[in-house]
C-alpha positions in Angstrom: 347.8 -27.4 6.5 349.6 -30.7 6.1 347.4 -33.7 5.1 347.0 -34.8 8.8 346.0 -31.5 10.0 343.3 -31.4 7.3 341.8 -34.8 8.4 341.6 -33.7 12.1 339.3 -30.8 10.8 336.7 -33.8 10.1 336.5 -34.6 13.7 333.8 -33.2 16.0 334.2 -34.9 19.2 331.5 -34.5 21.9 332.0 -32.1 24.9 330.1 -31.7 28.0 329.2 -28.2 29.4 329.2 -29.6 33.2 332.4 -31.4 33.0 335.4 -31.7 35.3 338.5 -29.5 34.8 340.4 -32.7 34.1 338.2 -33.4 30.9 338.1 -29.8 29.8 342.0 -30.0 29.6 341.9 -33.2 27.9 339.6 -31.6 25.0 342.3 -28.6 24.9 344.8 -31.0 24.3 342.9 -32.5 21.6 342.4 -29.3 20.0 346.2 -28.2 20.2 347.4 -31.6 19.0 345.1 -32.9 16.2 343.5 -29.6 14.7 340.1 -30.8 15.1 337.3 -28.8 12.9 334.7 -28.6 15.8 333.0 -29.5 18.8 329.5 -30.9 19.6 328.2 -29.6 23.0 326.0 -31.7 25.4 324.9 -30.6 28.8 326.7 -33.4 30.7 327.7 -37.0 30.4 324.8 -38.3 32.1 322.5 -36.6 29.4 324.3 -37.5 26.4 323.1 -40.7 24.3 325.1 -43.0 26.6 322.9 -42.2 29.5 320.1 -44.6 27.7 321.8 -47.6 29.5 323.6 -46.1 32.5 320.6 -43.9 33.7 323.1 -41.6 35.4 321.4 -39.0 37.4 321.5 -35.4 35.6 322.7 -32.8 37.9 321.3 -29.5 36.8 323.3 -26.5 36.8 321.6 -22.9 36.4 324.9 -21.6 35.4 325.3 -23.8 32.4 324.6 -21.0 29.7 327.4 -18.7 31.1 329.5 -22.0 31.3 329.0 -22.8 27.9 330.0 -19.3 26.5 333.3 -19.2 28.9 334.0 -23.1 27.4 333.6 -21.8 23.9 336.1 -18.9 24.6 338.5 -20.9 26.2 338.4 -23.9 23.5 338.7 -21.3 20.6 341.6 -19.9 22.2 343.3 -23.4 21.8 342.5 -23.8 18.1 344.8 -22.7 15.4 342.1 -23.0 12.9 338.5 -21.7 14.4 336.5 -24.5 15.6 332.8 -24.8 14.1 330.7 -25.2 17.5 327.9 -27.4 17.2 324.8 -28.5 19.3 321.4 -30.3 18.9 318.9 -28.0 19.6 315.8 -29.0 17.7 313.6 -27.0 20.0 315.9 -24.5 21.2 319.2 -24.2 23.6 316.5 -25.4 26.6 316.9 -28.7 25.0 320.6 -28.9 26.5 320.7 -26.1 28.9 318.8 -24.6 31.7 317.1 -21.2 32.2 317.1 -20.7 27.9 314.2 -20.1 25.8 312.4 -23.2 24.7 310.3 -23.4 21.6 307.7 -25.8 20.5 308.2 -29.4 19.5 308.3 -30.0 15.6 305.1 -31.8 16.2 303.4 -28.9 17.6 304.7 -26.6 14.9 303.3 -29.3 12.3 299.8 -28.3 13.6 300.2 -24.7 12.4 298.2 -24.2 8.8 300.7 -24.0 5.9 299.7 -20.2 5.6 301.3 -19.8 9.0 304.7 -21.2 8.1 306.3 -17.8 8.7 305.8 -18.7 12.3 308.4 -21.7 11.8 310.8 -19.3 10.2 310.8 -17.1 13.1 311.5 -20.4 15.3 314.4 -20.9 13.3 315.7 -17.5 13.4 315.3 -17.2 17.1 316.9 -20.4 17.9 319.8 -19.1 15.7 320.0 -16.0 17.6 320.1 -18.0 21.0 322.5 -20.1 19.8 325.0 -17.3 18.4 324.6 -15.4 21.7 326.6 -18.3 23.3 329.2 -18.7 20.5 327.5 -21.6 18.7 327.6 -21.8 14.9 325.8 -24.9 14.0 322.5 -26.5 15.0 322.1 -30.2 14.1 318.7 -29.6 13.3 315.9 -29.7 11.8 314.5 -33.3 11.4 313.3 -33.6 7.5 311.8 -37.3 8.6 308.4 -37.9 7.7 306.4 -39.1 11.0 304.7 -42.2 9.5 305.1 -44.6 12.4 303.1 -44.0 15.4 305.2 -46.6 17.3 308.6 -44.9 16.6 310.4 -44.5 19.6 312.5 -41.9 19.2 311.4 -39.7 16.2 307.6 -38.8 17.0 307.4 -35.5 18.6 310.6 -34.4 16.8 309.1 -34.4 13.2 306.8 -31.8 11.6 304.3 -34.6 10.6 303.3 -37.2 8.2 302.8 -34.9 4.9 305.7 -34.7 3.0 305.2 -31.4 1.6 304.5 -29.7 5.0 307.6 -31.6 6.4 309.7 -30.3 3.3 308.3 -26.8 3.7 308.6 -26.3 7.2 312.0 -27.9 7.7 313.3 -25.6 5.0 311.4 -22.4 6.7 313.1 -23.4 9.8 316.4 -23.8 8.1 316.2 -20.3 6.5 315.2 -18.7 9.5 318.5 -20.0 11.3 320.5 -18.9 8.2 318.9 -15.5 8.5 320.5 -15.4 12.1 324.0 -16.3 10.7 323.6 -20.2 12.0 324.1 -23.1 9.9 321.4 -26.0 10.0 321.4 -29.7 9.2 318.6 -31.8 7.4 318.6 -35.3 9.3 318.3 -38.3 9.5 318.8 -39.1 5.6 317.4 -41.3 4.0 314.3 -41.1 6.5 314.1 -42.2 10.2 310.4 -41.8 10.6 309.0 -45.1 9.5 311.2 -47.1 12.2 310.3 -48.8 15.5 313.9 -48.8 16.9 315.7 -46.3 18.6 319.1 -46.0 16.9 320.6 -45.0 19.8 320.3 -48.6 21.1 320.1 -50.9 18.2 319.9 -50.7 14.1 316.5 -49.7 12.6 315.8 -51.5 9.5 313.9 -49.9 6.5 312.3 -52.4 4.3 311.2 -49.7 1.4 312.4 -49.9 -2.0 314.4 -46.9 -3.7 311.2 -46.1 -5.4 309.2 -45.9 -2.3 311.9 -43.8 -0.9 311.8 -41.4 -3.7 308.2 -41.1 -3.3 308.0 -40.4 0.4 311.0 -40.5 2.8 313.3 -38.9 0.4 311.1 -35.9 -0.5 312.1 -33.5 2.1 315.8 -34.1 1.4 315.5 -33.5 -2.2 313.6 -30.4 -1.5 316.4 -29.4 0.9 319.1 -30.2 -1.9 317.4 -28.1 -4.4 317.6 -25.2 -1.8 321.3 -25.7 -1.3 320.8 -27.0 2.6 324.1 -26.4 4.6 324.4 -30.1 5.7 322.7 -33.4 5.8 323.0 -35.9 8.5 323.1 -39.3 7.8 321.1 -41.7 10.1 321.9 -45.1 11.7 319.4 -47.2 9.9 319.7 -50.0 7.4 317.9 -49.8 4.1 318.6 -53.4 2.7 317.5 -52.4 -0.9 320.1 -49.9 -1.4 322.9 -52.3 0.1 322.2 -55.5 -2.0 320.0 -56.9 1.0 322.7 -56.1 3.6 321.9 -54.6 6.9 324.6 -51.9 6.8 323.9 -48.6 8.5 323.6 -45.9 5.9 326.3 -44.1 8.0 328.6 -46.7 6.7 327.1 -47.3 3.2 328.9 -46.0 0.1 325.7 -46.9 -1.8 323.6 -44.7 0.4 325.9 -41.5 0.6 328.0 -41.7 -2.4 325.8 -43.3 -5.0 322.4 -42.1 -3.6 322.9 -39.0 -2.0 326.0 -37.3 -3.8 325.3 -38.7 -7.5 321.5 -39.6 -7.9 320.3 -36.8 -5.8 323.2 -34.3 -6.7 324.1 -33.1 -3.4 327.5 -31.6 -2.9 327.0 -29.9 0.6 328.4 -31.2 3.7 327.4 -34.6 5.0 327.5 -35.4 8.7 327.5 -38.7 10.3 324.7 -39.2 13.4 326.6 -39.7 16.7 329.2 -42.1 16.1 328.7 -43.3 20.1 325.1 -44.8 19.5 325.1 -48.3 19.9 323.9 -49.0 16.4 327.4 -48.5 15.0 329.8 -47.9 18.1 330.2 -51.7 18.8 330.8 -52.8 15.4 334.8 -52.6 15.4 337.1 -53.7 17.9 340.0 -51.6 16.6 340.1 -48.0 17.7 339.7 -45.9 14.7 338.2 -48.3 12.5 334.6 -47.1 12.6 335.9 -43.4 12.2 337.5 -44.9 8.9 334.6 -46.6 7.6 332.1 -43.6 8.2 334.6 -41.5 6.1 335.1 -43.9 3.6 331.4 -44.0 3.0 331.4 -40.4 2.3 330.7 -38.7 5.7 332.9 -35.5 5.7 332.5 -34.7 9.3 332.5 -37.5 12.1 330.2 -36.4 14.9 330.8 -37.6 18.6 334.1 -39.3 17.3 335.3 -41.2 20.1 338.8 -42.3 18.9 340.0 -39.1 17.2 344.0 -39.9 17.3 343.6 -43.4 15.9 340.8 -42.4 13.5 343.0 -39.6 11.9 345.7 -42.2 11.5 343.7 -44.6 9.7 342.0 -42.0 7.4 345.8 -40.8 6.7 346.9 -44.4 5.9 343.5 -45.5 3.8 342.3 -42.2 2.1 343.2 -40.6 -1.3 344.4 -37.0 -1.1 341.6 -36.2 -3.5 339.0 -37.3 -1.2 340.4 -35.7 1.8 340.5 -32.1 -0.2 337.0 -32.7 -1.1 335.8 -33.3 2.4 338.0 -30.5 3.7 336.7 -27.7 1.0 333.1 -28.4 1.9 333.9 -28.0 5.6 335.8 -24.7 4.9 333.0 -23.5 2.9 330.6 -24.1 5.9 333.1 -22.3 8.4 333.1 -19.4 6.1 329.4 -19.2 5.6 329.3 -19.3 9.5 331.8 -16.1 9.5 334.4 -18.3 11.4 337.1 -16.2 9.5 335.5 -12.8 10.0 336.1 -10.3 12.9 335.5 -12.4 16.0 334.6 -9.2 18.1 331.0 -9.1 16.6 329.3 -10.5 19.9 325.8 -11.5 19.3 323.0 -9.9 21.7 321.9 -12.0 24.8 318.9 -14.5 24.6 315.7 -12.5 24.3 312.9 -14.5 26.5 310.5 -11.8 25.8 310.4 -12.3 21.9 310.6 -16.1 22.9 307.4 -15.9 24.8 305.6 -13.6 22.3 306.2 -16.1 19.6 305.3 -19.1 21.5 302.0 -17.1 22.3 301.4 -16.6 18.4 302.1 -20.4 17.7 299.6 -21.3 20.4 296.7 -19.1 18.8 297.2 -20.8 15.6 298.3 -24.7 16.3 295.7 -25.5 19.3 293.8 -28.0 17.7 289.9 -29.0 18.2 289.3 -32.6 17.9 285.7 -32.9 19.3 283.7 -30.1 20.0 280.1 -30.7 21.2 279.5 -27.1 22.4 282.3 -27.2 25.1 281.8 -23.7 26.2 278.0 -24.0 26.7 278.3 -27.3 28.5 280.9 -26.1 31.1 279.0 -22.5 31.7 275.8 -24.2 32.2 277.2 -26.9 34.6 279.1 -23.8 36.5 275.6 -21.9 37.0 274.2 -25.0 38.2 277.1 -25.9 40.8 277.9 -29.4 38.9 281.2 -28.3 37.4 284.5 -29.4 38.7 288.0 -28.8 37.0 290.7 -31.9 37.2 294.4 -31.5 36.8 296.4 -34.5 36.2 299.9 -34.4 36.7 300.2 -30.5 37.6 298.9 -28.8 40.3 295.8 -26.6 40.6 297.8 -23.5 40.4 298.8 -24.1 36.8 298.1 -21.4 34.2 295.2 -23.0 32.3 293.0 -23.1 35.9 294.4 -19.7 36.7 293.1 -18.1 33.3 289.6 -20.0 33.6 289.4 -19.0 37.2 287.8 -15.6 37.3 285.3 -16.6 34.8 284.3 -20.0 35.3 284.4 -20.7 39.3 284.3 -24.4 40.2 286.2 -26.6 42.6 289.6 -27.7 41.5 291.3 -31.1 42.1 294.7 -32.5 41.2 296.6 -35.6 40.9 300.3 -35.7 40.8 302.8 -38.4 39.8 302.9 -41.7 41.8 299.8 -41.2 43.7 297.8 -44.0 43.7 295.5 -43.2 46.9 294.8 -39.7 45.4 293.3 -41.2 42.4 290.8 -43.3 44.8 290.3 -40.2 46.7 289.7 -38.0 43.6 287.1 -40.5 42.3 285.1 -40.4 45.5 285.4 -36.3 45.5 284.1 -36.1 42.0 281.1 -38.2 42.3 278.7 -35.3 43.3 279.7 -33.3 39.8 278.3 -34.4 36.3 280.6 -32.2 34.0 284.3 -32.0 34.1 287.1 -29.9 32.6 290.1 -32.1 32.8 293.6 -30.8 31.8 295.8 -33.9 31.1 299.5 -32.8 31.5 301.4 -35.8 29.7 304.6 -36.4 31.7 306.9 -37.5 28.8 307.1 -36.7 25.1 308.4 -40.3 24.3 305.7 -43.1 23.9 307.8 -45.4 26.2 305.5 -46.7 29.1 302.4 -44.9 27.8 304.4 -41.4 28.1 304.7 -42.4 31.8 300.8 -42.0 32.4 300.1 -44.3 35.1 297.7 -47.3 34.7 295.4 -46.0 37.5 294.9 -42.6 36.1 294.1 -44.3 32.8 291.5 -46.5 34.4 289.9 -43.4 36.1 289.8 -41.3 32.9 288.0 -44.3 31.6 285.3 -44.1 34.4 285.0 -40.5 34.1 284.5 -40.5 30.4 281.9 -43.1 30.4 280.0 -41.4 33.6 280.0 -37.8 33.1 280.2 -35.1 30.9 284.1 -34.5 30.0 285.9 -31.7 28.2 289.6 -32.9 27.9 292.6 -30.7 27.1 295.6 -32.5 26.3 299.0 -30.8 26.9 301.6 -33.0 25.3 302.2 -35.2 22.7 299.0 -35.9 20.6 300.1 -39.8 20.3 299.3 -40.0 23.8 295.4 -39.7 22.7 295.9 -43.3 21.6 296.3 -44.6 25.1 293.2 -42.6 26.5 290.3 -45.2 26.8 286.8 -44.6 25.3 287.8 -41.3 23.7 284.7 -41.7 21.3 282.3 -41.0 24.5 284.0 -38.0 25.5 281.9 -34.6 25.3 284.8 -32.5 24.1 288.5 -32.9 23.1 291.2 -30.1 22.4 294.8 -31.1 21.8 297.2 -28.3 23.0 300.5 -29.7 22.6 302.8 -27.9 25.0 302.3 -27.0 28.5 304.1 -23.6 28.3 302.2 -20.9 30.1 301.4 -19.1 26.5 299.9 -22.4 25.9 297.5 -23.0 28.7 296.6 -19.3 28.7 295.6 -19.7 25.1 293.6 -22.8 25.6 291.7 -21.2 28.3 291.0 -18.1 26.7 289.7 -20.3 23.6 287.2 -21.9 26.1 286.1 -19.0 27.6 285.6 -17.1 24.5 284.3 -20.2 22.4 286.8 -19.2 19.8 287.5 -21.6 16.8 290.7 -23.4 16.9 293.2 -23.0 13.8 295.3 -26.0 14.2 295.1 -29.4 12.7 296.7 -32.7 13.9 299.8 -33.2 11.9 299.6 -37.1 12.6 297.2 -39.6 12.4 295.6 -40.8 15.5 293.8 -44.2 15.3 291.2 -44.3 18.3 288.3 -42.0 17.6 
């Protein structure tokens, strides 16, 4: 390859599974003309990071998985050098693609005891197999961020928790599982995105820690990853003034973060990939096209993810970079391509996705991670009330046909009520209907995993919960992000509280069985909750 063709390998532009034929042909031209090294897949333009401002409606397509497979085949045919196909699928292809297996969020896996870390390995392995079945080689996951800021708008449920040893161990188990399935992984977001309160898709988070503090906490999982030869490390769009002579320079554009800290001090010689270069914390910094790509490469990134100015970026790097530096990045990328089997016989097609294995695995995880937070003989309380005819079941944000109620039904008969989204009148009606009952099983299905707008839990619902908790015996099962517990009022007064994390049927059924059998829950919260 010429030097220019080698530089083309560093570019991984975004492509969209549900895109127009015109856009697909433009990508094919990019592959043919510029010898790019790989692609990063998103569902659609509306679902990518740019949607944070535009709020475009995502149009779902049940054929997305097949379309992805067809596109990968089509794009590979255009490439002189096999493309490294990547995607961000932290909790499985379902993060991006309809009708594919979904696995638990990292915050759920973080509730598993350390002794059950083999289940995290299995999640990594199954996700790897699912990616491989589509023709993908590289998952931009898992997070090695430590979840030490409950107000973090973008990490939260995506982190394994606040314990650095557990985060490191679980991230590496996930990575090992993917590697054993033949898929590359990525530890992100160096030097640690956990203790931030700004979403780097929209603005630049600033870490106030010193290097000593970072080494003690945030950097710990990355150091363990480096010791284990992690495939790649993604640099986060966050500023660490202590590492940049007091300047608020994004780590993605900082030689002192990548070259000095990561390469020299921590002795990492694997692949370094930038976070998406379309994110507004960096994308608006330079007016000249290609300048951002050059600055990111110059800072030490080998791969430029979601690069938007490929031809201009290639020319800027060609003009400014030394041949030695180009060769270093090229060799790192080729090593990864080799490990992913890109130069092997391409006829070894992986098996199709295995929904049954995914479901069995989710069931095993549910049995080990569901967490009792408060138990005042929950089973005895609800069974006694059921016998006396004073028990009711209340489902919030799912109808009464949910798997939790269905599993409870045959053994624990009681009237069932439901509140669905945007139903203020229903809240008032439900309150009246519940007046004659002194004991409630409440299933709260938290609408959103991110904390903005109180996880989309309506104020009227929170007010109703407050009244119910203070006036009745309530046993609450929370299906969703445990941080949502912080906004539920008067939890100190509740009779029973169980954190279930996911709303998958396997989790609902396991939670119901645990209540009926009065069996102990094995999980522990992976984050600190402040209000009880």
